[in-house]
C-alpha positions in Angstrom: 22.9 -8.5 -56.8 24.6 -10.1 -59.7 25.3 -13.5 -58.0 22.3 -15.7 -58.3 23.3 -17.7 -55.2 23.4 -14.6 -53.1 25.8 -16.0 -50.6 23.9 -19.2 -50.0 25.6 -22.2 -48.4 25.6 -25.4 -50.5 22.8 -26.9 -48.4 20.6 -23.8 -48.8 21.1 -23.6 -52.5 20.3 -27.3 -52.9 17.1 -26.8 -51.0 16.1 -24.0 -53.3 17.1 -26.0 -56.5 14.8 -28.8 -55.4 11.8 -26.6 -54.5 8.9 -27.6 -56.7 7.5 -24.1 -56.8 8.6 -22.1 -59.9 9.3 -18.6 -58.6 9.4 -17.1 -62.1 5.9 -18.2 -62.8 4.8 -16.4 -59.6 6.3 -13.0 -60.2 5.3 -12.2 -63.8 6.0 -13.1 -67.4 9.4 -11.5 -67.4 10.5 -13.5 -64.3 11.2 -10.6 -61.9 9.5 -8.3 -59.5 9.5 -4.6 -60.7 12.4 -2.8 -59.1 10.1 0.0 -57.8 8.2 -2.7 -55.9 11.1 -4.8 -54.6 12.9 -1.7 -53.3 9.9 -0.7 -51.2 9.5 -4.1 -49.5 11.3 -4.9 -46.3 11.2 -8.5 -45.0 10.8 -8.7 -41.2 12.7 -11.8 -40.0 11.3 -11.9 -36.5 12.6 -15.4 -35.6 15.4 -16.5 -33.3 17.2 -18.9 -35.6 19.8 -17.4 -38.1 19.9 -20.5 -40.3 16.1 -20.5 -40.7 16.2 -16.8 -41.2 18.7 -17.1 -44.0 16.8 -19.8 -45.7 13.6 -17.7 -45.6 15.4 -14.6 -46.9 16.9 -16.5 -49.8 13.6 -18.0 -50.7 12.0 -14.6 -50.8 15.0 -12.6 -52.2 13.2 -12.0 -55.6 10.5 -10.0 -53.7 12.5 -8.2 -51.0 15.6 -6.0 -51.2 15.9 -5.2 -47.5 16.0 -7.5 -44.5 14.7 -6.3 -41.1 16.6 -7.7 -38.1 14.6 -7.1 -34.9 15.2 -7.7 -31.3 14.5 -11.4 -31.5 17.0 -12.3 -34.2 19.6 -9.8 -32.9 19.4 -11.2 -29.4 19.8 -14.7 -30.8 22.6 -14.2 -33.2 24.0 -10.7 -32.5 26.0 -8.7 -35.0 26.6 -11.9 -37.0 23.1 -11.7 -38.2 23.8 -8.3 -39.8 27.0 -9.4 -41.4 25.3 -12.5 -42.8 22.8 -10.6 -44.7 24.9 -7.6 -45.7 27.6 -9.8 -47.2 24.9 -11.7 -49.1 23.9 -8.5 -50.8 20.8 -7.4 -48.8 20.4 -4.0 -47.3 19.9 -4.4 -43.6 17.3 -2.6 -41.5 18.3 -3.0 -37.8 15.1 -2.6 -35.8 16.3 -2.2 -32.2 14.1 0.7 -31.2 16.9 2.2 -29.1 15.6 4.1 -26.0 18.0 4.8 -23.2 20.1 7.7 -21.9 21.9 9.6 -24.7 25.4 8.2 -24.0 24.2 4.7 -24.1 22.2 5.3 -27.3 25.2 7.0 -28.9 27.5 4.1 -28.1 25.1 1.4 -29.1 24.3 3.3 -32.4 28.1 3.6 -33.0 28.4 -0.2 -32.8 25.5 -0.8 -35.1 26.8 1.8 -37.6 30.1 -0.1 -37.8 28.2 -3.2 -39.0 27.1 -1.5 -42.3 23.4 -1.4 -41.8 21.2 0.8 -43.9 18.6 1.7 -41.3 18.4 1.8 -37.5 15.3 2.6 -35.4 15.2 4.8 -32.3 12.1 5.7 -30.2 11.2 9.4 -30.8 9.5 9.4 -27.4 13.0 9.4 -25.9 13.4 13.0 -27.0 15.8 15.1 -29.2 19.0 14.4 -27.2 18.5 10.6 -27.7 17.7 11.0 -31.4 20.7 13.2 -32.0 22.9 10.8 -30.1 21.8 8.0 -32.4 22.4 10.0 -35.5 25.9 11.1 -34.4 26.9 7.7 -33.0 25.7 5.7 -36.1 27.5 8.1 -38.4 30.7 7.8 -36.4 30.7 4.0 -36.3 30.0 3.8 -40.0 32.8 6.3 -40.9 35.3 4.3 -38.8 34.3 1.1 -40.6 34.3 2.8 -44.0 30.5 2.4 -44.5 27.9 5.0 -45.5 26.1 6.4 -42.5 22.9 4.6 -41.7 19.6 6.4 -41.8 18.1 6.8 -38.3 14.3 6.1 -38.3 12.3 7.6 -35.5 9.6 5.3 -34.2 6.4 7.2 -33.4 3.3 5.4 -32.1 3.4 1.6 -32.4 1.0 -0.2 -34.8 -0.1 -2.3 -31.8 -1.5 0.7 -30.1 -5.3 0.9 -30.6 -5.4 4.7 -30.9 -3.1 7.5 -31.7 -3.4 11.3 -31.1 -2.7 13.1 -34.4 -1.2 16.0 -32.6 1.2 13.7 -30.7 2.2 11.9 -33.9 2.8 15.3 -35.7 5.0 16.4 -32.7 7.0 13.3 -32.8 7.6 13.5 -36.5 8.7 17.1 -36.2 11.1 16.1 -33.5 12.6 13.4 -35.7 13.0 15.9 -38.5 14.6 18.5 -36.3 17.0 15.9 -34.7 18.5 14.8 -38.0 16.6 11.5 -38.5 16.4 10.2 -42.1 12.8 9.0 -41.6 10.1 7.8 -39.3 8.1 4.6 -38.6 4.4 5.0 -38.3 1.1 3.2 -38.8 -0.6 3.5 -42.1 -3.6 5.5 -40.6 -1.0 8.1 -39.3 0.4 8.8 -42.8 -1.9 11.7 -43.4 -0.6 13.5 -40.3 3.0 13.1 -41.6 2.3 14.5 -45.1 4.1 17.8 -44.4 7.4 16.0 -44.0 6.9 13.8 -47.1 9.8 15.4 -49.0 12.1 15.4 -46.0 11.6 12.1 -44.2 11.4 8.5 -45.5 8.1 7.1 -44.2 8.2 3.5 -43.1 5.0 1.6 -42.5 4.8 -1.9 -40.8 1.7 -3.9 -40.0 -0.1 -3.9 -43.4 -2.4 -6.8 -44.3 -4.1 -8.0 -47.4 -7.9 -8.2 -47.1 -9.0 -11.2 -45.0 -5.5 -11.8 -43.6 -5.1 -12.3 -39.8 -4.2 -9.1 -38.0 -2.2 -10.8 -35.2 -1.4 -8.1 -32.6 -1.6 -5.2 -35.1 -4.3 -2.7 -34.2 -4.1 0.1 -36.7 -3.6 -1.3 -40.2 -4.4 -0.9 -43.9 -3.7 -2.9 -47.0 -0.3 -2.5 -48.6 -1.8 -0.7 -51.6 -3.6 1.8 -49.4 -0.4 2.5 -47.5 1.5 3.2 -50.7 -1.3 5.4 -52.0 -1.2 7.3 -48.7 2.5 8.0 -49.0 4.5 5.1 -47.5 8.0 4.9 -48.9 8.8 1.5 -47.4 6.6 -1.3 -46.3 7.8 -3.7 -43.6 6.2 -7.1 -44.2 6.5 -9.9 -41.6 4.0 -12.5 -40.5 1.6 -11.8 -43.5 4.3 -13.6 -45.5 6.7 -15.4 -43.1 3.9 -17.1 -41.2 2.0 -18.2 -44.3 1.9 -21.9 -45.2 3.5 -21.0 -48.5 5.7 -17.8 -48.0 6.7 -17.6 -51.7 3.0 -17.7 -52.8 2.1 -15.2 -50.1 4.9 -12.8 -51.3 3.7 -13.3 -54.9 0.2 -12.4 -53.8 1.5 -9.3 -52.1 3.2 -8.1 -55.2 0.2 -8.9 -57.3 -1.9 -6.8 -54.9 0.5 -3.9 -55.2 0.6 -4.1 -59.0 -3.2 -3.9 -58.9 
């Protein structure tokens, strides 16, 4: 991202310029987050206001290379939300967790693929036909719009579930791999079960928390550092940063935690 304004409106840039917090002091002596850290961090914008989401994303841009648009923001702003962040230089993770009959999933994935997203989630519990439909539909939509095909991520057992059956998780991960998914979404405690697919699938982990942070509705969690050590490729970070009194400070604390 060579443009420092990153597609900000004049109002948004003015707000950042007047912010009394010096981001560069927060993220290290050289003034930037290490690339290997930033590329692993996905910012979950689970809010229903696109303007507020953009402001938050631009505030936290030094820390996060990918923006996650979930059901809340997508329902509020639709495809415009995707285009807003993609044209600003972010990679976009569209977390819609598609789960319907194969034809509907194929057609929905085709629409999302045409928007230029990097990742799209689908429930593995829908079965192989649904996963394959998503893979094929997203690739077709992307091809017609001249974008690279998105990676389909198979959602296994939600982090809000208090327990998970290791054999069930393994079966869902195998199903995702056999159906052409690029990766999976799983809770950090489930990473050990997914180790056999480490070289084949990108493993995405939401719901991590720093020690002493509020868990909200997350049931099976670990710290971000523990998740990376266990094999997570991407960490989805939401309320641990976005709900903080000072999101920039919270993001800097997260990076400091990961750097040890």
